C-alpha positions as CSV (number, residue, x, y, z in Angstrom):
1,M,-65.5,7.2,-60.5
2,G,-63.5,8.9,-57.6
3,R,-61.9,7.2,-54.7
4,I,-63.5,4.1,-53.6
5,M,-64.3,4.1,-49.7
6,V,-65.9,0.7,-49.5
7,S,-65.6,-3.0,-51.5
8,I,-68.4,-5.6,-50.9
9,L,-66.9,-8.9,-51.7
10,A,-70.0,-10.9,-52.7
11,T,-69.8,-14.6,-52.5
12,Y,-72.0,-17.4,-54.3
13,Y,-72.7,-20.7,-54.7
14,N,-76.3,-22.3,-56.5
15,N,-77.8,-18.7,-55.2
16,Y,-80.4,-18.1,-58.0
17,E,-83.2,-17.6,-56.8
18,Y,-81.8,-14.6,-54.1
19,V,-79.4,-13.2,-56.1
20,D,-81.6,-10.0,-57.6
21,E,-83.1,-9.2,-54.3
22,G,-79.4,-9.1,-52.6
23,I,-77.6,-6.9,-55.3
24,Q,-80.5,-4.6,-55.3
25,S,-80.2,-4.5,-51.8
26,L,-76.5,-3.0,-52.0
27,L,-77.1,-0.5,-55.3
28,D,-80.0,1.1,-53.3
29,Q,-77.0,2.4,-50.6
30,E,-77.2,6.0,-49.9
31,C,-73.7,7.4,-49.4
32,D,-72.0,10.4,-50.1
33,F,-68.8,8.2,-51.3
34,E,-68.4,5.3,-54.3
35,Y,-68.4,1.8,-53.8
36,E,-67.4,-1.4,-55.6
37,I,-69.4,-4.6,-55.9
38,I,-66.7,-7.6,-56.1
39,L,-68.7,-10.6,-57.0
40,G,-67.3,-14.1,-56.7
41,D,-68.8,-17.1,-57.9
42,D,-67.6,-20.4,-56.4
43,G,-68.6,-22.7,-60.1
44,S,-72.5,-22.5,-59.8
45,N,-74.5,-24.5,-62.3
46,D,-78.5,-23.3,-61.5
47,G,-77.9,-20.0,-63.4
48,T,-76.2,-17.9,-60.7
49,R,-73.5,-17.5,-63.0
50,E,-75.2,-16.0,-65.9
51,K,-77.6,-13.9,-63.2
52,L,-74.5,-12.1,-61.8
53,E,-72.9,-11.8,-65.6
54,K,-76.3,-9.9,-66.5
55,W,-75.9,-7.9,-63.3
56,C,-72.0,-6.8,-64.1
57,E,-73.1,-5.7,-67.6
58,A,-76.0,-3.9,-66.2
59,Y,-73.4,-2.2,-64.2
60,P,-69.6,-2.5,-65.5
61,N,-68.5,0.5,-63.3
62,I,-69.0,-0.6,-59.9
63,M,-69.2,-4.4,-60.6
64,S,-66.9,-7.4,-61.8
65,L,-67.4,-10.9,-61.4
66,H,-64.9,-13.2,-60.6
67,V,-65.3,-17.6,-61.3
68,M,-63.7,-20.5,-59.6
69,E,-64.5,-23.0,-62.0
70,R,-65.7,-26.5,-60.2
71,D,-64.8,-30.0,-61.8
72,N,-67.7,-31.6,-61.8
73,N,-66.9,-34.8,-61.3
74,K,-65.2,-34.5,-57.6
75,Q,-66.2,-33.7,-54.4
76,Y,-65.8,-30.9,-52.3
77,L,-65.9,-30.1,-49.2
78,G,-68.1,-26.3,-49.0
79,P,-66.9,-24.3,-46.2
80,V,-63.4,-24.8,-48.0
81,R,-64.6,-23.8,-51.1
82,A,-66.2,-21.0,-49.8
83,S,-63.0,-19.7,-47.7
84,R,-60.9,-20.1,-50.9
85,N,-63.5,-17.8,-52.7
86,R,-63.4,-15.0,-49.9
87,L,-59.8,-15.3,-49.7
88,N,-59.5,-14.4,-53.5
89,L,-61.5,-12.1,-53.7
90,L,-59.1,-10.0,-51.2
91,Q,-56.7,-9.4,-53.9
92,Y,-59.4,-6.9,-55.8
93,V,-60.3,-5.1,-53.0
94,K,-60.0,-1.4,-53.8
95,G,-61.9,0.3,-51.0
96,K,-60.5,2.0,-47.9
97,Y,-63.2,-0.4,-46.1
98,F,-64.0,-3.8,-47.5
99,M,-66.7,-6.4,-46.1
100,Y,-68.2,-9.7,-47.0
101,F,-71.4,-10.4,-48.4
102,D,-73.6,-13.6,-48.6
103,G,-75.7,-14.5,-51.6
104,D,-78.5,-15.2,-50.1
105,D,-79.0,-12.5,-47.9
106,Y,-79.7,-8.7,-48.6
107,Y,-79.2,-5.4,-47.0
108,I,-82.7,-3.9,-45.5
109,D,-81.5,-0.6,-44.2
110,S,-80.3,2.5,-47.2
111,H,-77.9,3.7,-44.9
112,K,-76.4,0.5,-44.0
113,L,-72.6,1.7,-45.5
114,Q,-73.0,5.1,-44.6
115,E,-73.4,4.5,-41.0
116,Q,-70.4,2.1,-40.6
117,V,-67.7,3.9,-42.8
118,D,-69.1,7.3,-40.2
119,V,-68.2,5.1,-37.1
120,L,-64.9,3.9,-38.9
121,E,-64.3,7.6,-39.7
122,S,-64.8,9.0,-36.2
123,H,-63.2,5.8,-33.8
124,P,-59.3,5.6,-35.3
125,E,-58.7,3.0,-32.7
126,C,-61.5,0.7,-34.0
127,I,-60.6,-1.6,-36.7
128,A,-64.1,-3.1,-37.4
129,C,-68.0,-2.0,-37.2
130,G,-70.5,-4.6,-37.2
131,H,-74.7,-4.5,-36.8
132,R,-77.0,-6.3,-35.3
133,V,-78.7,-8.5,-37.9
134,K,-82.5,-10.1,-37.9
135,V,-82.5,-14.2,-38.5
136,L,-85.4,-14.7,-41.4
137,D,-86.6,-18.4,-41.3
138,H,-88.6,-18.9,-44.3
139,D,-91.0,-15.9,-44.2
140,S,-90.7,-15.3,-40.4
141,I,-88.1,-13.4,-38.7
142,K,-86.4,-16.2,-36.3
143,F,-84.0,-14.3,-34.2
144,F,-82.1,-11.4,-33.9
145,I,-77.9,-11.6,-33.8
146,P,-77.0,-10.5,-31.1
147,K,-79.8,-9.9,-28.3
148,K,-77.8,-7.1,-27.8
149,T,-79.6,-3.2,-27.8
150,S,-76.8,-1.4,-26.5
151,A,-73.7,0.1,-28.6
152,F,-70.3,-0.8,-27.8
153,E,-66.7,-0.8,-28.2
154,K,-64.8,-3.5,-27.3
155,E,-61.1,-4.5,-27.5
156,L,-60.4,-7.6,-29.0
157,W,-60.3,-10.3,-25.9
158,S,-63.3,-8.4,-24.7
159,Y,-64.9,-9.1,-27.9
160,W,-63.9,-12.7,-28.0
161,L,-64.5,-13.5,-24.3
162,T,-68.2,-13.1,-24.8
163,D,-69.3,-11.9,-28.1
164,Y,-70.5,-12.7,-31.5
165,L,-71.5,-10.5,-34.4
166,H,-72.6,-12.2,-37.9
167,T,-69.4,-11.4,-39.8
168,N,-71.4,-10.5,-42.9
169,S,-72.6,-7.2,-41.0
170,L,-68.9,-6.5,-40.1
171,M,-66.9,-3.6,-42.2
172,F,-63.5,-3.8,-41.5
173,R,-60.3,-1.9,-42.5
174,A,-58.4,-2.6,-45.7
175,E,-55.1,-2.7,-43.7
176,C,-56.7,-6.0,-42.3
177,K,-55.9,-7.7,-45.3
178,Y,-52.4,-7.6,-43.7
179,N,-53.5,-9.8,-40.4
180,I,-54.3,-12.8,-42.9
181,N,-52.3,-15.5,-42.7
182,T,-53.2,-17.3,-46.0
183,D,-50.8,-20.6,-45.2
184,V,-53.1,-21.3,-42.1
185,L,-56.6,-19.7,-42.9
186,R,-56.5,-21.3,-46.4
187,D,-59.5,-23.8,-45.9
188,F,-61.0,-21.9,-43.4
189,F,-61.7,-18.2,-44.1
190,N,-65.4,-18.4,-42.7
191,D,-67.3,-17.3,-40.1
192,N,-65.4,-16.7,-36.9
193,C,-61.8,-17.2,-38.4
194,I,-62.8,-14.4,-40.8
195,T,-63.4,-12.2,-37.8
196,Y,-60.9,-12.7,-35.7
197,S,-57.9,-12.5,-38.1
198,M,-59.1,-9.6,-38.8
199,I,-59.1,-8.0,-35.4
200,Q,-56.2,-8.5,-34.1
201,S,-55.2,-4.7,-34.3
202,G,-58.0,-2.7,-33.0
203,K,-61.3,-2.3,-31.1
204,V,-64.8,-3.1,-32.3
205,F,-67.7,-1.4,-33.3
206,Y,-71.1,-3.0,-32.6
207,L,-74.6,-0.8,-33.6
208,P,-77.6,-2.2,-32.2
209,K,-79.6,-1.4,-35.2
210,S,-81.4,-4.1,-37.6
211,M,-79.5,-3.4,-41.4
212,S,-79.2,-6.7,-42.9
213,V,-81.1,-9.8,-43.0
214,Y,-79.8,-13.2,-42.5
215,R,-81.1,-15.7,-44.5
216,W,-81.7,-19.4,-42.6
217,T,-82.2,-21.3,-46.0
218,G,-81.3,-24.9,-43.8
219,Q,-79.1,-25.3,-46.8
220,G,-76.4,-23.1,-45.7
221,I,-72.8,-24.6,-45.2
222,Y,-73.4,-24.8,-41.8
223,T,-77.0,-24.9,-41.2
224,N,-77.2,-28.2,-43.3
225,S,-74.4,-29.7,-41.9
226,S,-74.4,-32.4,-38.6
227,E,-74.3,-31.8,-35.3
228,V,-70.9,-33.9,-35.4
229,V,-69.7,-31.7,-38.6
230,K,-71.0,-28.8,-36.7
231,H,-69.3,-29.2,-33.1
232,L,-65.7,-30.5,-35.0
233,R,-66.2,-27.1,-37.6
234,E,-65.8,-25.1,-34.0
235,I,-62.8,-26.8,-32.7
236,M,-60.8,-26.1,-36.1
237,S,-61.6,-22.8,-35.4
238,F,-60.0,-23.4,-31.6
239,D,-57.2,-24.5,-33.1
240,I,-57.3,-22.0,-35.9
241,E,-57.1,-19.3,-33.3
242,R,-54.6,-20.9,-31.2
243,R,-52.4,-20.6,-34.4
244,I,-53.1,-16.9,-35.1
245,N,-52.9,-16.0,-31.9
246,K,-51.1,-18.1,-29.0
247,S,-51.7,-15.6,-26.3
248,M,-55.2,-15.7,-26.4
249,W,-56.0,-19.0,-26.0
250,L,-57.9,-19.3,-22.8
251,V,-60.4,-16.9,-24.0
252,S,-60.5,-19.2,-27.1
253,C,-61.0,-21.6,-25.1
254,F,-64.0,-20.0,-23.1
255,R,-65.5,-18.9,-26.4
256,H,-65.4,-23.1,-27.1
257,R,-66.4,-24.2,-24.2
258,K,-69.7,-25.9,-24.8
259,H,-68.0,-27.1,-28.2
260,L,-65.5,-29.3,-25.8
261,L,-68.2,-29.7,-23.9
262,F,-70.5,-31.7,-26.3
263,F,-67.3,-34.4,-27.0
264,R,-67.0,-34.9,-23.6
265,N,-70.7,-36.1,-23.5
266,Y,-71.2,-37.5,-26.7
267,H,-70.9,-41.5,-25.8
268,R,-72.4,-40.6,-22.5
269,N,-75.6,-39.3,-23.9
270,K,-75.7,-42.0,-26.7
271,Q,-75.7,-39.7,-29.5
272,D,-75.8,-41.2,-32.9
273,V,-73.0,-40.4,-35.9
274,A,-75.9,-38.9,-38.4
275,V,-73.0,-38.3,-40.4
276,N,-72.3,-39.1,-44.6
277,D,-69.3,-41.7,-44.3
278,D,-67.8,-40.2,-47.7
279,T,-68.0,-37.2,-46.3
280,M,-66.7,-37.7,-42.7
281,K,-63.9,-39.0,-44.8
282,K,-63.3,-35.7,-46.5
283,W,-63.2,-33.5,-43.1
284,K,-61.3,-36.2,-42.2
285,E,-58.4,-35.9,-44.7
286,L,-58.8,-31.8,-44.1
287,I,-58.1,-32.5,-40.7
288,D,-55.2,-34.7,-40.8
289,N,-53.6,-32.1,-44.0
290,N,-53.5,-28.8,-41.4
291,D,-52.4,-31.4,-38.5
292,L,-55.7,-29.9,-36.3
293,V,-54.1,-31.5,-33.1
294,L,-57.7,-30.7,-30.9
295,T,-59.8,-31.4,-33.6
296,T,-58.2,-34.6,-34.4
297,D,-58.6,-35.9,-30.7
298,C,-62.5,-34.9,-30.8
299,Y,-63.0,-36.9,-33.9
300,N,-60.8,-39.8,-32.6
301,Y,-62.9,-39.7,-29.5
302,V,-66.4,-39.8,-31.6
303,F,-65.3,-42.5,-33.6
304,E,-62.9,-44.7,-32.2
305,G,-63.5,-43.7,-28.3
306,T,-60.4,-43.2,-27.7
307,K,-59.5,-39.9,-25.1
308,S,-56.1,-38.0,-25.3
309,R,-54.4,-36.4,-22.3
310,R,-54.7,-33.2,-23.8
311,L,-58.5,-33.6,-24.7
312,R,-59.1,-34.6,-21.3
313,S,-56.8,-31.0,-20.2
314,F,-59.4,-28.9,-22.4
315,M,-62.3,-30.5,-21.3
316,F,-62.0,-30.2,-17.6
317,L,-61.3,-26.8,-18.3
318,A,-64.2,-25.9,-20.1
319,S,-66.0,-27.9,-17.6
320,I,-64.6,-25.6,-15.1
321,M,-65.6,-22.6,-16.9
322,N,-69.0,-23.6,-18.2
323,S,-69.6,-23.9,-14.0
324,I,-67.9,-20.4,-13.4
325,C,-70.5,-19.1,-15.8
326,S,-73.4,-21.1,-14.4
327,V,-72.9,-19.5,-10.8
328,L,-72.0,-16.2,-12.1
329,L,-75.4,-16.2,-14.1
330,L,-77.4,-17.6,-10.9
331,F,-76.0,-15.0,-8.7
332,V,-76.7,-12.4,-11.2
333,K,-80.5,-13.6,-11.5
334,K,-81.1,-13.4,-7.9
335,S,-79.3,-9.6,-7.7
């Protein structure tokens, strides 16, 4: 094997029925360089681990498996385990570039890796390259992420202000690993926090071509959560983003304005807390252990009805931002 150009970090937890299709799509890539597939299993108990072991036996030169064991008598938060699995795999990266891959997804373009490498090789100012993905809801395409059909190259602030590329579509330069503050991100290295921490030192390039599928099973870490937990997790991201880059707090506030407004309107809309009490205790423990101040404020407002001065200020700012967006959108439609 020559020099490895790309490391694919594939993470799994009880993805038995999707393993073969996903891994085969990785092996079907046509490119003029070597790549490796680093598999990370989060203590699966449905036969996923055994399938991954067979794949590694069949392709020992390009595949390796790293397992995080679980205590079957202990309750875990899925996002925390997923975060640690992803962080763990980073130490095995040998490629000039790397990317994440969720075990229930799959690639649909055999030139995906080649096209992304070509972009990054010809655009040294870019730290990451992503593309459009198809969202599959059971057997039908539900929508695309993002909807944009034109390529772009953006600075951090511009991208974070208005854009979202699915994390698994993004190829990063290996030096991005050194942007990671593991003390801050240990429990939160998922989705937005992955992207935000990685793109601190360069631009993002977007290819409007659909080259992979994000399978929306309804059983994922995000999709299987209650509305309260989904929005709390977004505010957690906001807290983490402000620690990673304090100068970008206003841009992050704009990005998370709708989540702040969800909590502002929570009691006004008389929404029910449709969550498991034991699970919420685990989330509260995570919030407290990481001293997530704004998330704590949102949690206390939902469950205790108390609203801090800090939360009032952020909610007010989010409301202004949202109103400005509505006026601008109306102006654009009229013009």
